[in-house]
All heavy atoms as TSV, in Angstrom:
chain	resi	resn	atom	element	x	y	z
A	1	MET	N	N	51.562	-37.473	38.072
A	1	MET	CA	C	52.765	-37.184	38.764
A	1	MET	C	C	52.687	-35.757	39.291
A	1	MET	O	O	52.252	-34.885	38.545
A	1	MET	CB	C	53.969	-37.347	37.978
A	1	MET	CG	C	55.195	-37.935	38.741
A	1	MET	SD	S	56.526	-38.160	37.811
A	1	MET	CE	C	56.310	-39.697	36.949
A	2	ALA	N	N	53.053	-35.545	40.474
A	2	ALA	CA	C	53.033	-34.138	41.073
A	2	ALA	C	C	54.010	-33.293	40.356
A	2	ALA	O	O	55.031	-33.705	40.010
A	2	ALA	CB	C	53.280	-34.181	42.609
A	3	SER	N	N	53.710	-32.035	40.271
A	3	SER	CA	C	54.580	-31.053	39.550
A	3	SER	C	C	55.936	-30.701	40.442
A	3	SER	O	O	56.836	-30.299	39.816
A	3	SER	CB	C	53.819	-29.727	39.308
A	3	SER	OG	O	53.415	-29.163	40.394
A	4	ASN	N	N	55.921	-30.991	41.676
A	4	ASN	CA	C	56.956	-30.790	42.496
A	4	ASN	C	C	57.896	-32.030	42.611
A	4	ASN	O	O	58.781	-32.070	43.471
A	4	ASN	CB	C	56.717	-30.187	43.933
A	4	ASN	CG	C	55.768	-31.186	44.658
A	4	ASN	OD1	O	55.392	-32.202	44.074
A	4	ASN	ND2	N	55.402	-30.850	45.760
A	5	THR	N	N	57.754	-32.989	41.805
A	5	THR	CA	C	58.584	-34.179	41.882
A	5	THR	C	C	60.009	-33.831	41.369
A	5	THR	O	O	60.991	-34.551	41.927
A	5	THR	CB	C	57.938	-35.421	41.049
A	5	THR	OG1	O	56.607	-35.615	41.399
A	5	THR	CG2	C	58.759	-36.583	41.137
A	6	PHE	N	N	60.002	-32.952	40.453
A	6	PHE	CA	C	61.303	-32.586	39.922
A	6	PHE	C	C	61.691	-31.241	40.219
A	6	PHE	O	O	60.906	-30.355	40.413
A	6	PHE	CB	C	61.396	-32.828	38.434
A	6	PHE	CG	C	61.289	-34.269	37.968
A	6	PHE	CD1	C	60.088	-34.774	37.647
A	6	PHE	CD2	C	62.458	-34.904	37.796
A	6	PHE	CE1	C	60.027	-36.107	37.322
A	6	PHE	CE2	C	62.443	-36.224	37.488
A	6	PHE	CZ	C	61.227	-36.823	37.163
A	7	MET	N	N	63.086	-30.898	40.411
A	7	MET	CA	C	63.453	-29.652	40.731
A	7	MET	C	C	64.243	-29.137	39.331
A	7	MET	O	O	64.913	-29.828	38.736
A	7	MET	CB	C	64.580	-29.588	41.715
A	7	MET	CG	C	63.952	-29.898	43.139
A	7	MET	SD	S	65.199	-29.962	44.424
A	7	MET	CE	C	65.624	-28.197	44.547
A	8	ARG	N	N	63.981	-27.875	38.967
A	8	ARG	CA	C	64.708	-27.205	37.888
A	8	ARG	C	C	66.133	-26.761	38.281
A	8	ARG	O	O	66.251	-26.524	39.531
A	8	ARG	CB	C	63.933	-26.058	37.308
A	8	ARG	CG	C	62.538	-26.665	36.654
A	8	ARG	CD	C	61.757	-25.334	36.198
A	8	ARG	NE	N	60.513	-25.885	35.644
A	8	ARG	CZ	C	60.122	-25.948	34.441
A	8	ARG	NH1	N	61.026	-25.579	33.560
A	8	ARG	NH2	N	58.978	-26.367	34.001
A	9	VAL	N	N	66.914	-26.400	37.432
A	9	VAL	CA	C	68.177	-25.761	37.635
A	9	VAL	C	C	68.031	-24.603	38.498
A	9	VAL	O	O	68.862	-24.387	39.417
A	9	VAL	CB	C	68.933	-25.531	36.369
A	9	VAL	CG1	C	70.338	-24.826	36.753
A	9	VAL	CG2	C	69.286	-26.775	35.646
A	10	GLU	N	N	67.001	-23.827	38.183
A	10	GLU	CA	C	66.809	-22.461	39.071
A	10	GLU	C	C	66.539	-22.822	40.538
A	10	GLU	O	O	67.065	-22.258	41.489
A	10	GLU	CB	C	65.724	-21.665	38.498
A	10	GLU	CG	C	65.869	-21.121	37.082
A	10	GLU	CD	C	65.726	-22.097	35.983
A	10	GLU	OE1	O	65.143	-23.230	36.200
A	10	GLU	OE2	O	66.158	-21.848	34.737
A	11	ASP	N	N	65.807	-23.949	40.706
A	11	ASP	CA	C	65.475	-24.272	42.110
A	11	ASP	C	C	66.724	-24.908	42.925
A	11	ASP	O	O	66.948	-24.475	44.025
A	11	ASP	CB	C	64.355	-25.405	41.990
A	11	ASP	CG	C	63.146	-25.168	41.299
A	11	ASP	OD1	O	62.704	-23.821	41.481
A	11	ASP	OD2	O	62.518	-25.956	40.727
A	12	VAL	N	N	67.655	-25.613	42.106
A	12	VAL	CA	C	68.714	-26.074	42.687
A	12	VAL	C	C	69.697	-24.890	43.044
A	12	VAL	O	O	70.299	-24.918	44.151
A	12	VAL	CB	C	69.518	-27.042	41.808
A	12	VAL	CG1	C	70.872	-27.539	42.339
A	12	VAL	CG2	C	68.590	-28.285	41.514
A	13	ALA	N	N	69.861	-23.977	42.154
A	13	ALA	CA	C	70.655	-22.815	42.497
A	13	ALA	C	C	70.133	-22.034	43.688
A	13	ALA	O	O	71.013	-21.616	44.561
A	13	ALA	CB	C	70.709	-21.883	41.224
A	14	GLU	N	N	68.891	-21.863	43.753
A	14	GLU	CA	C	68.248	-21.178	44.911
A	14	GLU	C	C	68.466	-21.921	46.197
A	14	GLU	O	O	68.822	-21.245	47.119
A	14	GLU	CB	C	66.891	-20.829	44.576
A	14	GLU	CG	C	66.223	-20.021	45.741
A	14	GLU	CD	C	64.732	-19.685	45.345
A	14	GLU	OE1	O	64.340	-19.658	44.185
A	14	GLU	OE2	O	63.914	-19.622	46.375
A	15	GLU	N	N	68.249	-23.153	46.159
A	15	GLU	CA	C	68.362	-24.062	47.333
A	15	GLU	C	C	69.774	-23.971	47.859
A	15	GLU	O	O	69.904	-23.992	49.232
A	15	GLU	CB	C	67.855	-25.471	46.995
A	15	GLU	CG	C	67.875	-26.399	48.213
A	15	GLU	CD	C	66.719	-26.101	49.138
A	15	GLU	OE1	O	65.715	-25.605	48.694
A	15	GLU	OE2	O	66.830	-26.402	50.349
A	16	LEU	N	N	70.805	-24.091	47.053
A	16	LEU	CA	C	72.124	-24.106	47.413
A	16	LEU	C	C	72.753	-22.774	47.517
A	16	LEU	O	O	73.927	-22.787	48.027
A	16	LEU	CB	C	72.924	-25.087	46.614
A	16	LEU	CG	C	72.469	-26.485	46.492
A	16	LEU	CD1	C	73.235	-27.388	45.577
A	16	LEU	CD2	C	72.483	-27.163	47.922
A	17	GLY	N	N	72.129	-21.703	47.046
A	17	GLY	CA	C	72.803	-20.398	47.028
A	17	GLY	C	C	73.985	-20.279	46.133
A	17	GLY	O	O	75.020	-19.810	46.477
A	18	ILE	N	N	73.887	-20.920	44.925
A	18	ILE	CA	C	74.893	-20.861	44.013
A	18	ILE	C	C	74.458	-20.305	42.600
A	18	ILE	O	O	73.320	-20.112	42.498
A	18	ILE	CB	C	75.495	-22.296	43.651
A	18	ILE	CG1	C	74.401	-23.295	43.241
A	18	ILE	CG2	C	76.123	-22.870	45.018
A	18	ILE	CD1	C	74.801	-24.659	42.949
A	19	SER	N	N	75.397	-20.210	41.660
A	19	SER	CA	C	75.004	-19.597	40.411
A	19	SER	C	C	74.349	-20.762	39.628
A	19	SER	O	O	74.412	-21.985	39.819
A	19	SER	CB	C	76.275	-19.178	39.612
A	19	SER	OG	O	77.044	-20.317	39.249
A	20	LYS	N	N	73.603	-20.360	38.583
A	20	LYS	CA	C	72.892	-21.236	37.684
A	20	LYS	C	C	73.838	-22.084	36.831
A	20	LYS	O	O	73.511	-23.184	36.725
A	20	LYS	CB	C	72.049	-20.441	36.750
A	20	LYS	CG	C	70.576	-20.485	37.014
A	20	LYS	CD	C	69.658	-19.641	36.079
A	20	LYS	CE	C	69.420	-20.356	34.742
A	20	LYS	NZ	N	68.556	-19.471	33.848
A	21	SER	N	N	74.953	-21.597	36.529
A	21	SER	CA	C	75.848	-22.349	35.752
A	21	SER	C	C	76.438	-23.506	36.524
A	21	SER	O	O	76.615	-24.733	36.040
A	21	SER	CB	C	77.043	-21.474	35.136
A	21	SER	OG	O	77.811	-20.875	36.176
A	22	TYR	N	N	76.711	-23.250	37.718
A	22	TYR	CA	C	77.206	-24.298	38.678
A	22	TYR	C	C	76.124	-25.280	39.136
A	22	TYR	O	O	76.346	-26.518	38.994
A	22	TYR	CB	C	77.829	-23.662	39.981
A	22	TYR	CG	C	78.584	-24.761	40.739
A	22	TYR	CD1	C	79.671	-25.328	40.184
A	22	TYR	CD2	C	78.112	-25.156	41.969
A	22	TYR	CE1	C	80.486	-26.315	40.935
A	22	TYR	CE2	C	78.930	-26.121	42.727
A	22	TYR	CZ	C	80.112	-26.730	42.223
A	22	TYR	OH	O	80.721	-27.597	42.905
A	23	ALA	N	N	74.923	-24.689	39.119
A	23	ALA	CA	C	73.778	-25.685	39.419
A	23	ALA	C	C	73.554	-26.676	38.229
A	23	ALA	O	O	73.167	-27.869	38.365
A	23	ALA	CB	C	72.556	-24.919	39.599
A	24	TYR	N	N	73.805	-26.143	37.005
A	24	TYR	CA	C	73.755	-27.114	35.765
A	24	TYR	C	C	74.746	-28.301	35.986
A	24	TYR	O	O	74.349	-29.372	35.673
A	24	TYR	CB	C	74.087	-26.315	34.547
A	24	TYR	CG	C	72.770	-25.637	33.926
A	24	TYR	CD1	C	72.683	-24.371	33.768
A	24	TYR	CD2	C	71.844	-26.454	33.263
A	24	TYR	CE1	C	71.484	-23.614	33.279
A	24	TYR	CE2	C	70.714	-25.818	32.692
A	24	TYR	CZ	C	70.643	-24.589	32.688
A	24	TYR	OH	O	69.526	-23.968	32.125
A	25	LYS	N	N	75.977	-28.003	36.433
A	25	LYS	CA	C	76.893	-28.967	36.631
A	25	LYS	C	C	76.447	-30.061	37.650
A	25	LYS	O	O	76.688	-31.173	37.440
A	25	LYS	CB	C	78.312	-28.440	36.994
A	25	LYS	CG	C	78.908	-27.565	35.945
A	25	LYS	CD	C	80.169	-26.963	36.390
A	25	LYS	CE	C	80.697	-26.099	35.293
A	25	LYS	NZ	N	82.049	-25.446	35.732
A	26	ILE	N	N	75.817	-29.526	38.719
A	26	ILE	CA	C	75.454	-30.510	39.789
A	26	ILE	C	C	74.346	-31.326	39.192
A	26	ILE	O	O	74.217	-32.526	39.491
A	26	ILE	CB	C	74.921	-29.610	41.037
A	26	ILE	CG1	C	76.237	-29.079	41.692
A	26	ILE	CG2	C	74.128	-30.601	42.017
A	26	ILE	CD1	C	75.917	-28.101	42.782
A	27	VAL	N	N	73.304	-30.691	38.575
A	27	VAL	CA	C	72.182	-31.542	37.968
A	27	VAL	C	C	72.767	-32.548	37.000
A	27	VAL	O	O	72.258	-33.625	36.983
A	27	VAL	CB	C	71.079	-30.536	37.307
A	27	VAL	CG1	C	70.146	-31.343	36.513
A	27	VAL	CG2	C	70.405	-29.707	38.307
A	28	GLN	N	N	73.679	-32.168	36.140
A	28	GLN	CA	C	74.205	-33.147	35.297
A	28	GLN	C	C	74.887	-34.285	36.000
A	28	GLN	O	O	74.796	-35.434	35.537
A	28	GLN	CB	C	75.267	-32.445	34.287
A	28	GLN	CG	C	74.615	-31.504	33.338
A	28	GLN	CD	C	75.694	-30.667	32.497
A	28	GLN	OE1	O	76.762	-30.496	33.012
A	28	GLN	NE2	N	75.261	-30.362	31.242
A	29	LYS	N	N	75.588	-34.004	36.993
A	29	LYS	CA	C	76.371	-35.043	37.755
A	29	LYS	C	C	75.343	-35.945	38.489
A	29	LYS	O	O	75.480	-37.228	38.232
A	29	LYS	CB	C	77.180	-34.415	38.774
A	29	LYS	CG	C	78.010	-35.405	39.598
A	29	LYS	CD	C	78.780	-34.740	40.867
A	29	LYS	CE	C	79.630	-35.595	41.501
A	29	LYS	NZ	N	78.949	-36.522	42.334
A	30	LEU	N	N	74.367	-35.393	39.002
A	30	LEU	CA	C	73.303	-36.146	39.640
A	30	LEU	C	C	72.525	-37.103	38.611
A	30	LEU	O	O	72.269	-38.220	38.861
A	30	LEU	CB	C	72.455	-35.418	40.519
A	30	LEU	CG	C	73.067	-34.720	41.659
A	30	LEU	CD1	C	71.978	-33.795	42.449
A	30	LEU	CD2	C	73.607	-35.704	42.668
A	31	ASN	N	N	72.319	-36.461	37.517
A	31	ASN	CA	C	71.589	-37.189	36.433
A	31	ASN	C	C	72.439	-38.360	35.862
A	31	ASN	O	O	71.872	-39.423	35.538
A	31	ASN	CB	C	70.941	-36.345	35.338
A	31	ASN	CG	C	69.718	-35.635	35.548
A	31	ASN	OD1	O	68.988	-36.174	36.365
A	31	ASN	ND2	N	69.510	-34.534	35.014
A	32	ALA	N	N	73.707	-38.179	35.779
A	32	ALA	CA	C	74.547	-39.161	35.329
A	32	ALA	C	C	74.700	-40.286	36.300
A	32	ALA	O	O	74.605	-41.447	35.904
A	32	ALA	CB	C	76.029	-38.593	35.232
A	33	GLU	N	N	74.496	-40.001	37.727
A	33	GLU	CA	C	74.533	-41.106	38.591
A	33	GLU	C	C	73.284	-41.873	38.434
A	33	GLU	O	O	73.308	-43.095	38.494
A	33	GLU	CB	C	74.553	-40.506	40.044
A	33	GLU	CG	C	76.038	-39.874	40.388
A	33	GLU	CD	C	75.958	-39.311	41.706
A	33	GLU	OE1	O	74.914	-39.282	42.456
A	33	GLU	OE2	O	76.897	-38.511	41.957
A	34	LEU	N	N	72.143	-41.108	38.334
A	34	LEU	CA	C	70.818	-41.833	38.178
A	34	LEU	C	C	70.800	-42.693	36.876
A	34	LEU	O	O	70.318	-43.882	36.895
A	34	LEU	CB	C	69.725	-40.891	38.099
A	34	LEU	CG	C	69.425	-40.213	39.535
A	34	LEU	CD1	C	68.295	-39.111	39.252
A	34	LEU	CD2	C	68.791	-41.370	40.384
A	35	LYS	N	N	71.324	-42.162	35.824
A	35	LYS	CA	C	71.405	-42.917	34.547
A	35	LYS	C	C	72.217	-44.189	34.605
A	35	LYS	O	O	71.833	-45.132	34.080
A	35	LYS	CB	C	71.874	-41.941	33.468
A	35	LYS	CG	C	71.613	-42.484	32.067
A	35	LYS	CD	C	72.062	-41.573	30.964
A	35	LYS	CE	C	71.558	-41.921	29.699
A	35	LYS	NZ	N	71.830	-40.856	28.694
A	36	ALA	N	N	73.250	-44.051	35.376
A	36	ALA	CA	C	74.099	-45.252	35.553
A	36	ALA	C	C	73.483	-46.431	36.395
A	36	ALA	O	O	73.747	-47.494	36.217
A	36	ALA	CB	C	75.385	-44.840	36.287
A	37	GLN	N	N	72.455	-45.972	37.198
A	37	GLN	CA	C	71.569	-46.912	38.059
A	37	GLN	C	C	70.467	-47.435	37.067
A	37	GLN	O	O	69.683	-48.188	37.659
A	37	GLN	CB	C	71.048	-46.253	39.184
A	37	GLN	CG	C	72.289	-45.760	40.221
A	37	GLN	CD	C	71.640	-44.999	41.366
A	37	GLN	OE1	O	70.454	-45.127	41.754
A	37	GLN	NE2	N	72.520	-44.326	41.964
A	38	GLY	N	N	70.307	-46.884	35.923
A	38	GLY	CA	C	69.191	-47.443	35.023
A	38	GLY	C	C	67.957	-46.587	35.022
A	38	GLY	O	O	67.008	-47.126	34.539
A	39	PHE	N	N	67.995	-45.384	35.647
A	39	PHE	CA	C	66.844	-44.601	35.650
A	39	PHE	C	C	66.801	-43.717	34.431
A	39	PHE	O	O	67.818	-43.255	33.906
A	39	PHE	CB	C	66.886	-43.763	36.923
A	39	PHE	CG	C	66.524	-44.462	38.169
A	39	PHE	CD1	C	67.613	-44.839	38.964
A	39	PHE	CD2	C	65.313	-44.805	38.456
A	39	PHE	CE1	C	67.489	-45.523	40.123
A	39	PHE	CE2	C	65.100	-45.609	39.779
A	39	PHE	CZ	C	66.138	-45.932	40.524
A	40	LEU	N	N	65.648	-43.268	33.994
A	40	LEU	CA	C	65.406	-42.286	32.893
A	40	LEU	C	C	65.618	-40.899	33.538
A	40	LEU	O	O	65.100	-40.584	34.604
A	40	LEU	CB	C	64.054	-42.446	32.312
A	40	LEU	CG	C	63.521	-41.447	31.255
A	40	LEU	CD1	C	64.533	-41.768	29.982
A	40	LEU	CD2	C	62.108	-41.589	30.946
A	41	THR	N	N	66.369	-40.065	32.894
A	41	THR	CA	C	66.597	-38.680	33.399
A	41	THR	C	C	66.099	-37.631	32.427
A	41	THR	O	O	65.993	-37.944	31.329
A	41	THR	CB	C	68.027	-38.473	33.538
A	41	THR	OG1	O	68.797	-38.546	32.495
A	41	THR	CG2	C	68.639	-39.425	34.669
A	42	ILE	N	N	65.823	-36.545	32.863
A	42	ILE	CA	C	65.396	-35.384	32.095
A	42	ILE	C	C	66.437	-34.242	32.268
A	42	ILE	O	O	66.739	-33.880	33.348
A	42	ILE	CB	C	64.016	-34.951	32.634
A	42	ILE	CG1	C	62.978	-35.951	32.508
A	42	ILE	CG2	C	63.555	-33.668	31.775
A	42	ILE	CD1	C	61.632	-35.651	33.267
A	43	SER	N	N	66.946	-33.775	31.217
A	43	SER	CA	C	68.030	-32.717	31.144
A	43	SER	C	C	67.429	-31.473	31.768
A	43	SER	O	O	66.309	-31.038	31.438
A	43	SER	CB	C	68.428	-32.498	29.672
A	43	SER	OG	O	69.392	-31.530	29.574
A	44	GLY	N	N	68.207	-30.950	32.686
A	44	GLY	CA	C	67.851	-29.709	33.368
A	44	GLY	C	C	66.954	-29.914	34.505
A	44	GLY	O	O	66.523	-28.888	35.106
A	45	ARG	N	N	66.557	-31.061	34.899
A	45	ARG	CA	C	65.760	-31.377	35.982
A	45	ARG	C	C	66.330	-32.612	36.768
A	45	ARG	O	O	67.002	-33.463	36.233
A	45	ARG	CB	C	64.380	-31.618	35.511
A	45	ARG	CG	C	63.594	-30.577	34.995
A	45	ARG	CD	C	62.235	-30.798	34.597
A	45	ARG	NE	N	61.571	-29.709	34.000
A	45	ARG	CZ	C	61.722	-29.040	32.948
A	45	ARG	NH1	N	62.658	-29.455	32.090
A	45	ARG	NH2	N	60.971	-28.007	32.544
A	46	ILE	N	N	66.050	-32.600	38.054
A	46	ILE	CA	C	66.617	-33.582	38.933
A	46	ILE	C	C	65.547	-34.008	39.857
A	46	ILE	O	O	64.636	-33.084	40.253
A	46	ILE	CB	C	67.813	-33.325	39.661
A	46	ILE	CG1	C	68.460	-34.458	40.494
A	46	ILE	CG2	C	67.583	-32.122	40.634
A	46	ILE	CD1	C	69.036	-35.494	39.600
A	47	ASN	N	N	65.319	-35.340	40.077
A	47	ASN	CA	C	64.423	-35.770	41.029
A	47	ASN	C	C	64.627	-35.175	42.370
A	47	ASN	O	O	65.710	-35.165	43.005
A	47	ASN	CB	C	64.490	-37.313	41.130
A	47	ASN	CG	C	63.499	-37.943	42.233
A	47	ASN	OD1	O	63.741	-37.822	43.318
A	47	ASN	ND2	N	62.503	-38.432	41.611
A	48	LYS	N	N	63.646	-34.566	42.990
A	48	LYS	CA	C	63.710	-33.822	44.258
A	48	LYS	C	C	64.250	-34.611	45.420
A	48	LYS	O	O	65.085	-34.232	46.089
A	48	LYS	CB	C	62.270	-33.150	44.660
A	48	LYS	CG	C	62.543	-32.123	45.696
A	48	LYS	CD	C	61.195	-31.451	45.923
A	48	LYS	CE	C	61.341	-30.298	46.945
A	48	LYS	NZ	N	60.088	-29.448	46.966
A	49	GLN	N	N	63.621	-35.824	45.462
A	49	GLN	CA	C	63.966	-36.718	46.665
A	49	GLN	C	C	65.486	-37.105	46.466
A	49	GLN	O	O	66.225	-37.046	47.480
A	49	GLN	CB	C	63.185	-37.975	46.686
A	49	GLN	CG	C	63.498	-38.898	47.792
A	49	GLN	CD	C	62.580	-40.125	47.654
A	49	GLN	OE1	O	61.796	-40.288	46.940
A	49	GLN	NE2	N	62.769	-41.125	48.596
A	50	TYR	N	N	65.914	-37.420	45.408
A	50	TYR	CA	C	67.387	-37.795	45.104
A	50	TYR	C	C	68.254	-36.640	45.487
A	50	TYR	O	O	69.237	-36.810	45.997
A	50	TYR	CB	C	67.445	-38.275	43.638
A	50	TYR	CG	C	68.968	-38.899	43.528
A	50	TYR	CD1	C	69.262	-40.146	43.993
A	50	TYR	CD2	C	69.860	-38.217	42.829
A	50	TYR	CE1	C	70.497	-40.720	43.825
A	50	TYR	CE2	C	71.136	-38.739	42.462
A	50	TYR	CZ	C	71.459	-39.968	43.015
A	50	TYR	OH	O	72.658	-40.544	42.753
A	51	PHE	N	N	67.952	-35.435	44.973
A	51	PHE	CA	C	68.705	-34.336	45.283
A	51	PHE	C	C	68.834	-34.026	46.776
A	51	PHE	O	O	69.876	-33.795	47.261
A	51	PHE	CB	C	68.047	-32.950	44.588
A	51	PHE	CG	C	68.587	-31.661	45.077
A	51	PHE	CD1	C	69.845	-31.168	44.532
A	51	PHE	CD2	C	68.013	-30.854	45.951
A	51	PHE	CE1	C	70.364	-30.062	44.911
A	51	PHE	CE2	C	68.566	-29.791	46.492
A	51	PHE	CZ	C	69.676	-29.324	45.977
A	52	LEU	N	N	67.744	-34.135	47.430
A	52	LEU	CA	C	67.770	-33.861	48.827
A	52	LEU	C	C	68.612	-34.916	49.627
A	52	LEU	O	O	69.252	-34.608	50.512
A	52	LEU	CB	C	66.331	-33.940	49.475
A	52	LEU	CG	C	65.382	-32.801	49.007
A	52	LEU	CD1	C	64.038	-32.919	49.482
A	52	LEU	CD2	C	65.999	-31.355	49.420
A	53	GLU	N	N	68.547	-36.227	49.191
A	53	GLU	CA	C	69.387	-37.312	49.781
A	53	GLU	C	C	70.837	-36.980	49.568
A	53	GLU	O	O	71.711	-37.076	50.387
A	53	GLU	CB	C	68.997	-38.555	49.214
A	53	GLU	CG	C	67.653	-39.156	49.729
A	53	GLU	CD	C	67.160	-40.347	48.980
A	53	GLU	OE1	O	68.026	-40.867	48.102
A	53	GLU	OE2	O	66.125	-40.771	49.198
A	54	LYS	N	N	71.237	-36.485	48.280
A	54	LYS	CA	C	72.598	-36.437	48.028
A	54	LYS	C	C	73.127	-35.168	48.474
A	54	LYS	O	O	74.314	-34.993	48.684
A	54	LYS	CB	C	72.760	-36.372	46.437
A	54	LYS	CG	C	72.484	-37.768	45.728
A	54	LYS	CD	C	73.326	-38.762	46.209
A	54	LYS	CE	C	74.661	-38.811	45.532
A	54	LYS	NZ	N	75.535	-39.863	45.806
A	55	THR	N	N	72.360	-34.168	48.865
A	55	THR	CA	C	72.836	-32.906	49.385
A	55	THR	C	C	72.730	-32.807	50.890
A	55	THR	O	O	72.847	-31.656	51.457
A	55	THR	CB	C	72.260	-31.702	48.742
A	55	THR	OG1	O	70.777	-31.746	48.902
A	55	THR	CG2	C	72.574	-31.676	47.267
A	56	CYS	N	N	72.426	-33.796	51.695
A	56	CYS	CA	C	72.302	-33.922	53.076
A	56	CYS	C	C	71.115	-33.006	53.553
A	56	CYS	O	O	71.079	-32.517	54.535
A	56	CYS	CB	C	73.533	-33.468	53.741
A	56	CYS	SG	S	74.921	-34.538	53.474
A	57	TYR	N	N	70.121	-32.964	52.639
A	57	TYR	CA	C	68.944	-32.172	53.147
A	57	TYR	C	C	67.703	-32.963	53.236
A	57	TYR	O	O	66.509	-32.530	53.200
A	57	TYR	CB	C	68.543	-30.934	52.178
A	57	TYR	CG	C	69.599	-29.942	52.148
A	57	TYR	CD1	C	70.354	-29.605	51.064
A	57	TYR	CD2	C	69.845	-29.081	53.253
A	57	TYR	CE1	C	71.322	-28.637	51.017
A	57	TYR	CE2	C	70.706	-28.076	53.240
A	57	TYR	CZ	C	71.482	-27.823	52.147
A	57	TYR	OH	O	72.381	-26.820	52.155
A	58	SER	N	N	67.838	-34.305	53.306
A	58	SER	CA	C	66.823	-35.193	53.445
A	58	SER	C	C	65.998	-35.043	54.743
A	58	SER	O	O	66.734	-34.495	55.727
A	58	SER	CB	C	67.206	-36.659	53.258
A	58	SER	OG	O	68.063	-36.977	54.338
A	59	PRO	N	N	64.846	-35.448	54.937
A	59	PRO	CA	C	64.153	-35.222	56.201
A	59	PRO	C	C	64.928	-35.857	57.364
A	59	PRO	O	O	64.934	-35.254	58.535
A	59	PRO	CB	C	62.776	-35.889	55.967
A	59	PRO	CG	C	62.644	-35.895	54.449
A	59	PRO	CD	C	64.005	-35.987	53.918
A	60	ALA	N	N	65.612	-37.012	57.166
A	60	ALA	CA	C	66.379	-37.612	58.199
A	60	ALA	C	C	67.470	-36.692	58.708
A	60	ALA	O	O	67.789	-36.642	59.863
A	60	ALA	CB	C	66.819	-38.917	57.902
A	61	GLU	N	N	68.209	-36.160	57.704
A	61	GLU	CA	C	69.309	-35.356	58.002
A	61	GLU	C	C	68.840	-34.037	58.766
A	61	GLU	O	O	69.500	-33.558	59.715
A	61	GLU	CB	C	70.149	-34.854	56.785
A	61	GLU	CG	C	70.840	-36.007	56.101
A	61	GLU	CD	C	71.871	-36.635	56.991
A	61	GLU	OE1	O	72.570	-35.812	57.714
A	61	GLU	OE2	O	72.112	-37.796	56.867
A	62	LYS	N	N	67.629	-33.488	58.377
A	62	LYS	CA	C	67.191	-32.261	59.060
A	62	LYS	C	C	66.844	-32.499	60.497
A	62	LYS	O	O	66.965	-31.715	61.339
A	62	LYS	CB	C	65.941	-31.770	58.246
A	62	LYS	CG	C	66.294	-30.986	56.876
A	62	LYS	CD	C	65.144	-30.295	56.311
A	62	LYS	CE	C	65.566	-29.672	55.014
A	62	LYS	NZ	N	64.531	-28.957	54.459
A	63	GLU	N	N	66.366	-33.767	60.737
A	63	GLU	CA	C	65.902	-34.029	62.184
A	63	GLU	C	C	67.188	-34.093	63.049
A	63	GLU	O	O	67.174	-33.710	64.180
A	63	GLU	CB	C	65.242	-35.345	62.195
A	63	GLU	CG	C	63.855	-35.351	61.587
A	63	GLU	CD	C	63.156	-36.688	61.698
A	63	GLU	OE1	O	63.652	-37.657	62.178
A	63	GLU	OE2	O	62.152	-36.725	60.918
A	64	ARG	N	N	68.317	-34.506	62.441
A	64	ARG	CA	C	69.603	-34.564	63.226
A	64	ARG	C	C	70.070	-33.214	63.630
A	64	ARG	O	O	70.745	-33.040	64.670
A	64	ARG	CB	C	70.677	-35.224	62.425
A	64	ARG	CG	C	70.429	-36.717	62.218
A	64	ARG	CD	C	71.675	-37.375	61.694
A	64	ARG	NE	N	71.307	-38.390	60.779
A	64	ARG	CZ	C	72.080	-39.126	60.064
A	64	ARG	NH1	N	73.344	-38.786	60.014
A	64	ARG	NH2	N	71.646	-39.974	59.246
A	65	MET	N	N	69.658	-32.225	62.868
A	65	MET	CA	C	70.255	-30.835	63.004
A	65	MET	C	C	69.409	-30.233	64.184
A	65	MET	O	O	69.146	-29.767	64.866
A	65	MET	CB	C	70.189	-29.963	61.810
A	65	MET	CG	C	71.084	-30.400	60.761
A	65	MET	SD	S	70.860	-29.522	59.222
A	65	MET	CE	C	72.499	-29.713	58.530
């Protein structure tokens, strides 16, 4: 698996321009959504593709801008 498949909390904070503590809350929320769908999650990390889709930064959304 590629090392850039998952984003760490620090990456989320930097991408969104928010504090690390708030980024933890976002990662926890997204991981809870994934867990409810039956996916295995890793604490403190979020799937990059899922993060981009949920934050309107997916490639399709960027093309619209």
